[in-house]
C-alpha positions as CSV (number, residue, x, y, z in Angstrom):
1,X,-28.4,35.9,15.1
2,X,-27.2,32.5,16.3
3,X,-28.3,30.8,13.0
4,X,-26.5,33.5,11.0
5,X,-23.3,32.8,13.0
6,X,-23.8,29.0,12.4
7,X,-24.3,29.6,8.7
8,X,-21.2,31.7,8.5
9,X,-19.2,29.0,10.3
10,X,-20.5,26.3,7.9
11,X,-19.6,28.4,4.9
12,X,-16.1,29.0,6.2
13,X,-15.6,25.3,6.9
14,X,-16.9,24.4,3.4
15,X,-14.5,26.9,1.8
16,X,-11.6,25.6,3.9
17,X,-12.2,22.0,2.9
18,X,-12.8,23.0,-0.7
19,X,-9.4,24.7,-0.8
20,X,-7.7,21.8,0.9
21,X,-9.3,19.4,-1.7
22,X,-8.1,21.6,-4.6
23,X,-4.6,21.5,-3.1
24,X,-4.8,17.8,-2.6
25,X,-5.9,17.2,-6.2
26,X,-3.0,19.4,-7.4
27,X,-0.6,17.2,-5.5
28,X,-2.1,14.0,-7.0
29,X,-2.0,15.5,-10.5
30,X,1.7,16.5,-10.1
31,X,2.6,13.0,-8.8
32,X,0.7,11.3,-11.6
33,X,2.4,13.5,-14.2
34,X,5.8,12.5,-12.9
35,X,5.0,8.8,-13.2
36,X,3.0,8.9,-16.5
37,X,-0.3,8.1,-14.7
38,X,-3.8,9.6,-14.9
39,X,-5.2,11.3,-11.8
40,X,-8.4,9.6,-12.7
41,X,-6.8,6.3,-11.6
42,X,-6.3,7.5,-8.0
43,X,-9.2,7.5,-5.7
44,X,-9.2,9.7,-2.6
45,X,-10.5,7.9,0.5
46,X,-11.3,10.8,2.9
47,X,-10.4,9.6,6.4
48,X,-12.8,11.4,8.7
49,X,-11.8,10.0,12.1
50,X,-12.5,12.5,14.9
51,X,-14.4,14.8,12.5
52,X,-18.2,15.3,12.6
53,X,-20.7,14.0,10.1
54,X,-21.2,17.5,8.9
55,X,-17.7,17.3,7.4
56,X,-18.7,14.1,5.6
57,X,-21.6,16.0,4.1
58,X,-19.3,18.8,3.0
59,X,-17.0,16.3,1.4
60,X,-19.9,14.6,-0.4
61,X,-21.1,17.9,-1.7
62,X,-17.6,18.5,-3.1
63,X,-17.6,15.3,-5.0
64,X,-15.9,12.9,-2.6
65,X,-17.6,9.5,-2.7
66,X,-15.3,7.4,-0.6
67,X,-15.1,7.8,3.2
68,X,-12.8,6.0,5.6
69,X,-13.0,5.3,9.3
70,X,-10.8,3.3,11.6
71,X,-12.9,2.9,14.7
72,X,-16.1,1.0,14.6
73,X,-17.8,2.9,17.4
74,X,-17.4,6.2,15.6
75,X,-17.8,4.8,12.1
76,X,-21.1,3.0,12.7
77,X,-22.9,6.1,14.0
78,X,-21.5,8.3,11.3
79,X,-22.4,5.9,8.5
80,X,-26.0,5.8,9.9
81,X,-26.2,9.6,10.2
82,X,-25.0,9.9,6.6
83,X,-27.1,7.1,5.3
84,X,-28.9,9.3,2.8
85,X,-25.6,10.1,1.0
86,X,-24.3,8.0,-2.0
87,X,-21.0,7.0,-0.2
88,X,-18.7,4.0,-0.1
89,X,-17.6,3.4,3.5
90,X,-14.1,2.0,4.0
91,X,-13.0,0.5,7.3
92,X,-9.2,1.3,7.3
93,X,-8.2,0.5,10.9
94,X,-7.1,-2.7,12.6
95,X,-10.3,-4.8,13.0
96,X,-11.0,-7.1,16.0
97,X,-13.2,-10.0,15.3
98,X,-15.7,-8.9,18.0
99,X,-16.4,-5.8,15.9
100,X,-17.0,-7.7,12.7
101,X,-20.8,-7.9,13.2
102,X,-21.1,-4.2,13.4
103,X,-18.7,-3.4,10.5
104,X,-20.5,-5.9,8.3
105,X,-23.6,-3.7,8.6
106,X,-22.2,-0.6,7.0
107,X,-18.7,-1.1,5.5
108,X,-18.4,-1.5,1.7
109,X,-14.6,-2.3,1.9
110,X,-12.4,-3.5,4.7
111,X,-8.8,-2.6,4.1
112,X,-7.3,-4.4,7.1
113,X,-7.9,-8.1,6.5
114,X,-4.8,-9.9,7.8
115,X,-5.8,-13.2,9.3
116,X,-7.9,-16.3,8.5
117,X,-10.1,-16.0,11.6
118,X,-11.1,-12.5,10.6
119,X,-11.9,-13.6,7.0
120,X,-14.2,-16.3,8.4
121,X,-15.9,-14.1,10.9
122,X,-16.5,-11.3,8.4
123,X,-17.9,-13.8,5.9
124,X,-20.3,-15.2,8.5
125,X,-21.5,-11.7,9.6
126,X,-21.9,-10.3,6.1
127,X,-23.9,-13.3,5.0
128,X,-26.2,-12.7,8.0
129,X,-26.7,-9.1,6.8
130,X,-27.3,-10.3,3.3
131,X,-24.5,-8.1,2.0
132,X,-21.2,-8.4,0.3
133,X,-18.0,-6.7,1.4
134,X,-14.8,-6.0,-0.6
135,X,-11.7,-7.0,1.3
136,X,-8.1,-5.9,0.9
137,X,-5.2,-8.0,2.2
138,X,-3.2,-5.9,4.6
139,X,0.5,-6.4,4.0
140,X,3.2,-5.8,6.6
141,X,6.0,-3.8,5.0
142,X,8.3,-3.8,8.0
143,X,11.8,-4.9,7.0
144,X,11.8,-7.4,9.9
145,X,8.5,-9.0,8.9
146,X,8.3,-12.7,9.5
147,X,6.3,-15.5,7.8
148,X,3.3,-16.4,9.9
149,X,3.5,-13.3,12.1
150,X,1.4,-10.1,12.1
151,X,3.0,-6.7,12.2
152,X,2.6,-4.5,15.2
153,X,0.2,-2.4,13.2
154,X,-1.4,-5.4,11.5
155,X,-0.6,-6.9,8.2
156,X,0.7,-10.3,7.0
157,X,4.2,-10.9,5.8
158,X,4.3,-10.5,2.0
159,X,5.0,-14.2,1.6
160,X,1.7,-15.0,3.4
161,X,-0.4,-12.6,1.4
162,X,-1.3,-15.0,-1.4
163,X,-2.6,-17.6,1.0
164,X,-4.9,-15.0,2.7
165,X,-6.1,-13.8,-0.7
166,X,-7.1,-17.4,-1.4
167,X,-9.0,-17.5,1.9
168,X,-10.9,-14.4,1.0
169,X,-11.9,-15.6,-2.5
170,X,-13.1,-18.9,-1.0
171,X,-15.3,-17.1,1.6
172,X,-19.0,-16.5,0.4
173,X,-20.0,-12.9,0.9
174,X,-16.5,-11.5,0.6
175,X,-14.7,-10.3,-2.6
176,X,-11.0,-9.8,-3.0
177,X,-10.3,-6.2,-4.0
178,X,-6.5,-6.1,-3.7
179,X,-4.0,-5.1,-1.1
180,X,-3.4,-2.4,1.5
181,X,-0.3,-1.3,3.5
182,X,1.1,1.4,5.8
183,X,4.7,2.5,5.2
184,X,6.9,1.6,8.2
185,X,8.0,4.4,10.4
186,X,11.5,5.6,9.7
187,X,11.8,3.8,6.4
188,X,11.9,5.1,2.9
189,X,8.2,5.0,1.8
190,X,9.1,4.6,-1.9
191,X,11.1,1.4,-1.2
192,X,8.4,0.1,1.1
193,X,5.7,0.7,-1.4
194,X,7.8,-1.0,-4.0
195,X,7.5,-4.2,-1.9
196,X,3.8,-3.8,-1.8
197,X,3.7,-3.3,-5.6
198,X,5.4,-6.6,-6.1
199,X,3.0,-8.4,-3.8
200,X,0.0,-6.7,-5.5
201,X,1.2,-7.8,-8.9
202,X,1.6,-11.4,-7.8
203,X,-1.9,-11.5,-6.4
204,X,-3.3,-9.8,-9.4
205,X,-1.7,-12.4,-11.7
206,X,-3.8,-15.1,-10.0
207,X,-6.8,-12.9,-9.3
208,X,-7.2,-10.2,-12.1
209,X,-10.0,-8.6,-10.3
210,X,-7.7,-7.6,-7.4
211,X,-6.8,-4.2,-8.8
212,X,-6.9,-2.1,-5.7
213,X,-3.6,-0.9,-4.1
214,X,-4.5,1.1,-1.0
215,X,-1.3,3.0,0.0
216,X,-0.2,6.4,1.0
217,X,-1.5,9.1,3.4
218,X,-1.0,12.8,3.7
219,X,2.8,12.6,4.1
220,X,3.7,9.9,1.7
221,X,1.0,9.9,-1.0
222,X,3.4,10.9,-3.8
223,X,5.7,7.9,-3.1
224,X,2.6,5.6,-3.0
225,X,1.4,7.0,-6.3
226,X,4.8,6.4,-7.8
227,X,4.5,2.7,-6.9
228,X,1.0,2.2,-8.3
229,X,-1.4,3.2,-5.5
230,X,-5.0,3.3,-6.7
231,X,-6.4,4.5,-3.4
232,X,-4.8,7.0,-1.0
233,X,-6.2,7.4,2.6
234,X,-6.1,11.1,3.4
235,X,-7.4,12.9,6.4
236,X,-5.0,15.7,7.5
237,X,-4.6,17.2,4.1
238,X,-8.4,17.5,3.8
239,X,-9.6,18.2,7.2
240,X,-6.8,19.5,9.4
241,X,-4.1,18.1,11.7
242,X,-4.8,15.2,14.0
243,X,-3.4,11.7,14.8
244,X,-0.7,11.2,12.1
245,X,-1.3,7.4,12.1
246,X,-4.6,7.6,10.2
247,X,-4.0,10.1,7.4
């Protein structure tokens, strides 16, 4: 009887997530249509923070191939538990250098690269693991951003982004994928993401391979898509309400 109840719960959860995914894809399609883009150009990074590995398996079964986490302690265990699945793991939270060794073991992409010390530490750790990691330059979109200063939620001033991109390209074991940003609280996300679009274009002019623009979450994905986002980081719209800072 217990197993029957568990199966019913798993089925209900799968149906709920499938319905959420269908609604999310509809939102993406509508936003892309408004801006003459193809939905195929927008990758969903499912942010599974606080949710169990069983949800990751459901998402994988529904065709999601990119999973994001923002805390190493949770991400490392979940990535190991789901090691049999063909997934790309994205580390999307602020990353301390003392966590770089662990992250280098499982992450395929680190979205939050925002300082030289982190570039060098990640490079060293990833070479030890005989792996390669894609890196995104995290850009601070706060209006009061200052050259040489990191934002309160991480990220370099847009004027410092090119220099950090150069550092990533020069570091063996790391590859420059593009840029990432979080819209500032209380600001128009469209205007904020327009600043990111400009920074992304400048970096891409020097490094054509840097095509990723990671921007937009559950509440502002349409604005991000309108400004060229290629990857949206979504948790709440897929898996239910939780900390608004991560999806």
